[in-house]
N, C-alpha and C positions, 0 to 999 in steps of 0.2 A: 504493499501498500503506499502511496506518496507520501512523503512525510507536507505537511502545510507550515509555510512560513508565517507567521501573525507577528514578527518584529518590524516595526517602523513600514514606511512609506517605500516601496518598490519602485513605482515610478511616479512622477508630479509633472502632468504635461498642464501648461496654460495657453489655450488657443482663445485668438482674438477675433473679432467678426464685425465689420464694419455696418453689413446689415443688421447685427443685433444690439449694438452699442453697447456690450458687455464682453464678458469674459465667460467662458465654461471651464472650470479646473477640474480636470480629471484627475483620481488619485485611486491609483490600486493600494488598496489597504492590506490584500491580503493574496498570497500566491503559491503556487506550487514551486518548491524548492527542487524538486528533478525535473524542471522546464527544462525542453532540448536548447543546447546551446546553437545559438548561429549567429553568423557574421554577416552583417548588410554594410556593404561599403559602398561610401560616396559614391554618388554618380557622375562622371565627368561633366562639364560642362552643364552646371546647373543655369537655370533657367531664372532670368528676373521678371515677374508679372505684378504689375500696378507697382512699382518699386518694393516688392518684397519679394526675397529668393524663394524659390519653389522647390526645397530640399525633399527630392522624392524617395531618396534611403530613408532619410529621417522618420518621412510621414509611415514607410512601411516598417521600420523599426519598431514605430510606437504602435503600428496596427496590432504586429506579433507580440508587443510586449502583453498587450490592454488583453488580449486573448487568453493570458496565464499559461500559455503551452510552450513558451517559447521564451527564452532569456538571452536578447540581442548582446553581442559584445559591444564596449565600450570602444569608442574611436581612437581613445587615447590609449588602448591597449593594443591597436593594429599593428601589425610590424611592417603592413604594407599595403597600399590601397589601390588594386590593380582595377582596370575596367575593361578589359579582354582577356580571353582563354589564355593568349600564349604569355600574359603575364603571371598569370597564378602557381605559386609555388606552393602546392597543397600541404609539403612538411612544416611552411610556417604556421598554418592554419591547424595543423596537426598538434604542433606545441603548445597552441593556445586552447586544446580542446575543443574545438568546434566541430560539430557533425556537419553543419553545413555550411555554404559559403554562396552568397547573392553579391552578385556584381552587376553594372551597366553603365547605359553612356544615354547623353539626350543629344543627338545629331539635327542640324539644320536639313529642309528639304523643301521643295520648288514651292511657290506660291505662298511663303510666309510657314509653312506647315513645318511640323516636327517630327521626328522619329526617337522613340523611345526604345531602348535594345535592352535585355536582361537575361541574365544566365544563371541558374541555380544548380550549385552544386554538391554532388556527395564527397565531402573531403576525405574520408578514410578509402572509398572505392576511386575517387581521382575521376569520377566520372560527372557527366551532365546529366541533371535530373528531367529540367525544363528549360525553355528561352523562348521568347516569344520578342518578333519585331511590331511596335505598335505605333502606327500613325496620329496624329493629334496636332491639337495647338495649345498655344501659352494659356488661354482660358481653361483646358480640362486636365491640365497636367494633374493636378489632386486627383482627380477620378483616374487618372491612369495610374498613379501610386497606389489607390486604393483597390485597383483591378488585379495590379502585380502581387499585393498581398493575399487577393483572394487566390490565385493561382497556386503560390508558395505554402499558402495554408493547405489548402486540397493538395497536392502533392505530398506534403510530408504529412498528413494526416489521414487522407482518404474522405474528408468531410469537408462540403463543400462551404467557403469562407461567407462572412456577413459583411467585409469591412465596406463593400459598396454599398449598401443600404441606407436608410435613412431613418431617423426618429422624429415624432411628432408627439409635442407636450405643451401643458396650460402654463402659463405666468401669470402671475397676479403681483401687482406692486399699487400701494397706497398713497397718494400724498398728504401733505402736511395737513391740509384740510377734510383729511380722511376721504377723499374721492377716489374711487378704485378703478383701475384699468386692468382688465383682463386681455389675454393675447392668446392666440393658438399659432405655436412658431414650429417649423421643421426645419432640421437640421442633419448634415451628414452624421454617419453612427460615431464618429471620434467628435459630435461637439460643432464641428467646424462649419460657416455659411449658413448661419441661423436665418430662417426668412420669417416674416409674420405673414401668416394667412389669414387672420381676421382678427381685428381688434373691438372691443367691447366696454362698455361701462357695466355694463351687467355680466354676471357669472356664465362662464363658458365652458361644457362639460363633456367627456365623454369622446374623446376623438378617434374614429374609426378608418382603416385604412382600406381603399378598395383591391381587390386582389391584385389589381394590374399595378398598382401604387399609383394611378395618377388622380384620384378621388381622395376627399376626406370626407366622411359624414360626421357631424357634431350635433351637441345640444347647445342653442343660446336662448337664453332668459331677456331678449329683447323685448322692449314694452311688457316687461316682468310677466311675461309668459313663456312655458318652454316650448321650444320646438324644434324639429328637429330639420338640419341642413344637411346638402349634399354639395360641397363643393370641388370644381376643376382646379387642380393646381397650375396648370401651365398659363391658365386663361384668368383664373379668379373668378369664373363664373360661378355663381351657386345658385341652387333651389331648393325651396322650401315644401319639404313634405308638410299633405293636410295635416293642420295644426287643431287636435281635439282640446275638448274640455278635460282639466284635470292632467295625468302626467303624459308626456311624452318624452323619453329617454332610452338611454342604454342602445343607441344604434350599433348592428353588427352583421359585418357582409358576407353571403355565403360564398364558397369557394367557387363557383362560376360567377358570381359578379352580378346574378339575375335577381336576388332577391337581398333582404335586410329584414334579419330579426330585430324585436324592438319591446320596448314595453310601454304596453297603454294602459288608461283607465277610462277610457271612454265609453266600459258598459258595466262599471260598478268598479270592481276590483281590479288591480293592478295586474295583469297577465302579459303572458306573451305572444304577441303578433308575428306573423309574417307577411311584408309589404313587397309586392310583385314590382320591381322596377321596370318591368315592359306594359303591362297591362295598367299599373297604378293602383291596385287592388289591395285589399288588406285582409288577410285571414286570421281568426282566433285559433292558437295553438292549446293553451293552457284555459282551464276553466277553474279556478278555486277562490275561496273567499279569503284566502291569504296573500301575501304579498309575493308575487311572480315578478324577477327581472335579471338584469344583468346576464343575457345572453349571448353564448357564443356555439358557431359550429365546428363540427367535428370534420376533421381534414379531408375525409370522403363524401360532406355536404348529407350525409345520412341521418345523424342526431345533433340534437342543443343540447347544452347543458345551461342551466339557469338556478339563480338563488333565490331560494323558497324559505318563507317561515311557516309552512304549511304542520309541520312538526312541532312548532311551538318556540323552537329557535334559528336562526339562519342554517341553512345546510346546502349542500348541492346536489341536484337533480338532474337526471337525463331523461330526453324524452324522445321520440322518433318524429321527425320534420312531418309526417303525414299525420302525426297524431296518437293517442292511445294513451295508456299508462305511465306516467311518471316513475321513474325509477331512482329511488336515493341512493347516491353515492358513498356521501362522507358520515363517517359514524365516530370519528374520534374527535372530541371537542364538543363543545358546547357552540361554535362559532365557525363556519367555514362560507367563504362568500367571494366573491369577484373571481370565479375561475375562468381559465380559459386552456385549450388544448394544446400539447404539443406538436408540433409539426408534423412527428411521425402517428400521433393520435394517441402512443403507448400511457401517456399520462397528461395531468391536469396539474397548474399551478391554483394557487389559490391565497388567499388571504387567512389565516387558521389563527387563532386565539389560543395560547397557551400560559397558563398563569398569568392573567391579565395584561399580558403582552400581545400585539396585534404582528404576528412574522409571516413570512411568505413562507408558502411548504409546496411541495409536488406528491402527489397522489399517485401511485402506478396503479392503473386502472386492472392492470390483469391480477395482482395479488391483494390489494387492498392498502399497501402499506404507504404510511405519510412521512415524510422527508421533512423537518424543519431546518430552512435554507437560509433564512436571515438571523439578525442578532439585534435588530432594533425595537423599539417597545410601539411602534406606530408606522408600521411598513403598510403599505397599500398599492393596489393598481397594476398587480404585475403584468408584464409583456413578455411572450418570448421572443427571441431571435428569429426570423427565418431557418435558421441551422440547426435551432433546438440546443445551441451551445451556452446562451446564457438570458437571465431574465432580469429586466428591466422595471424598476419598481420606485414608487416616492416613499420618502419617508422622512420622519423629523429629526430635525438637527438644530438642539437648542431651540431658539424661538424660529427658525424658519424651515419650509419645506424643500428640500433637494430631491433630486434623481440617485438612484444606487441601483447596482446590479451585482447580480451572482451567477455563478456559471450555474448547472443544472445539476452537477454533483455537489455543489456549496462549497468547493476548495479555492475560489477564486472570488473576491469581492472589489468592488469599486466605488466610488463616489464623485457625483458629477454635482459641481455646487456652481448656482447662478449666480454673478456679480450682482446683488442688488434684486429683491422681491423673491416670491415663492415662484417655485416649479413643481409639477404635479401630473399625475393622470398621465402618464408615458404609454406610447404606442408604437412598436417596431414595425417598421414598413416591411411588404413581403419583400421577395428577390427581386421584383421587376419593378420597383418605385423608379419614376422617371425624377 
């Protein structure tokens, strides 16, 4: 079993975003001591974009370190900095205890474009494992860097990387006069390049990605009444679903993008409904005098899990999308809520109350075994990375609410702090996020 290093901060990244007007500080507070050594050599011919040098190798190194699976070598310890295969002396890297070596360069191409070349080597075998030549322009160099991280991660772990994905979350600030401002923002998975999707003086809630990653659905309390909107990210165009009297909340997209599961109280009690995006029709799925809310679709689109207090306390239930009898899934603890499926459908993550503390936990659906993953006292809104490797959530940090992440096995933990204001209700995008 891997030993877990709980001493100090393994990594601190401060990433500034002009679109955000603030900074996101990502700290890895717990990592795996047996993380795989890798040397990511600075690429030759770094590019300056908007007055800032885009250091591709540093972005890749930071990505791999944040995964908890890799331990990049410090540049100060490198004996050489090759940028081509013929410059590599594998004995140098063997002497430094490195398993793998990544080198690359940025070359000018026609019409102002660039070509980014990289090669990944097995140091002890002296063999190239993968390598690509990627055409791009200066504006997309960070995206290319994340793509390289994905390729390296997948080559060395066999699991698809999620560094090119995005995260959505809600921020809130309060002026001295008590006026509040709420925003839904979208950023790269490393926190860079945050953009505001919508701003409101009334609360915003429950951002949910469409399967293609091109739209967000969310709840807005504009005009002091809850309504569900769907907004296209590229154009900013948004559409309001029909707003009923009472509760309109918790939207969740079906895997094929044809339907939304949501919570409505238009017929009395709060129940789960399915909204057909094409026909714009609503179908009631649950019928209970209790509160049924927070639906999430199974990856195969056949079931929906939701939170219900029909048994007296909030627990997680599962129901067929065709209706029928709901099946209770959680039995450990008096409070389990806000559940979502893992990408492979074998587990769910949820908020689980233990000894008066609200923690992020996972439930193995086959065995019924519950794993406590986080260690805060008020952890909320868990969301899986699309490859299932990490779970993003919000947590109380003193007087503020910040984002945090934990690996699905609980061995790697991170904190993501917003400079000014609170940040909550994160949602990790699918692989196809645009």
